[in-house]
N, C-alpha and C positions, 0 to 999 in steps of 0.2 A: 586272471580276468582283468585286474586293475591296469596292467600294462596295455591291454587291448583298448581300454577306455581312452588311453592317451594316444591311440592310433598305431600302436606297435604291432606288427605282424598280424593284421586282420585276415590275411589269406589262410592262416592256419586254423581259422575257426570254422565250425560247421554252420549250416544254415540256421539250426536251432540256437546256437550260441550267438550268431549274428543278430537274430531277432531279439534275443534276451538283452544283448548289448544295446541294441537300438532302443528298446523299452527303457532301460536304465538311463540312457542319455536323454531321452525325451522327458522322463521324470525329473532329472536333474535340471534341465532347461526350464521346465515348468516351475520348479521351486525357485530358481533364480529370477524368473520373470515375476513371480508372485512377490518375492521379497523386494524387487526393484519397484514394483507397483506401490507397495506399502510405503517405501521410502519416498517416492514421488508424491504420494498423497500427503504424507507428513510435511514434506518441504512446501507443498502448495498451501497447506493450512498455516504453516509458520509465516510464509510470505503474505498471505491474506491478513493475518493478524498484524504484521508489521505495517502493511498499507493502511489498515484501519487506525493503528496507533499514530502513524504519521499524519493522517487526515485529521484526527482529533487534535494533535499538537498544532497543526496549521490553523485550525479553527480557533483554538485558544490564542494563538499568536495574533491572528486577525482581530479577535475580540479585544485583546489588550491594546493593540494599535488604535482601534476605534475608540476605546475608552480614553486613551491618552489624547487623541485628537479632540474628543469632546471636552476634556478638561482644559485644554490649552487655548481654545478659541471661544470668544464670547458669542452668544447668540446674536443674530442679525438685529433683532429689535432693541438690543442694548447699545449697539454701535450707531445706529441711525438716529437722527434727531426725532423726537416725538412730536406729533402734530399739536399737542397741547401747549407747547412752548414756542410756537412759531412766531412770526413777526407781529403778533397782536399787541404786545406791550410796548411797541415803539411809539414814542411821542415826537411830535414835530417840534423842532426848535425854531424859534422866531428871533430874528435880530431886531433889536430895538434901538 
């Protein structure tokens, strides 16, 4: 019967044997499809986990860049002159 599964001499089989062979082939195909489905689901879960890991790493990298940016630049109010020290203290010079 195993050589018939490989397609050798199917004409020598009776109708009952052909139906039996068909059933065995269908079961085998079903097992293969089930196994492949499980493998695809596992691959999908792995890829989703890698995507989430990459997104977390990207967020951390962005946060580190933002923190570095914040440390390297002075806030605007420290760079601009304060209104408290404007031209109020200027005294006029007179020539005598």
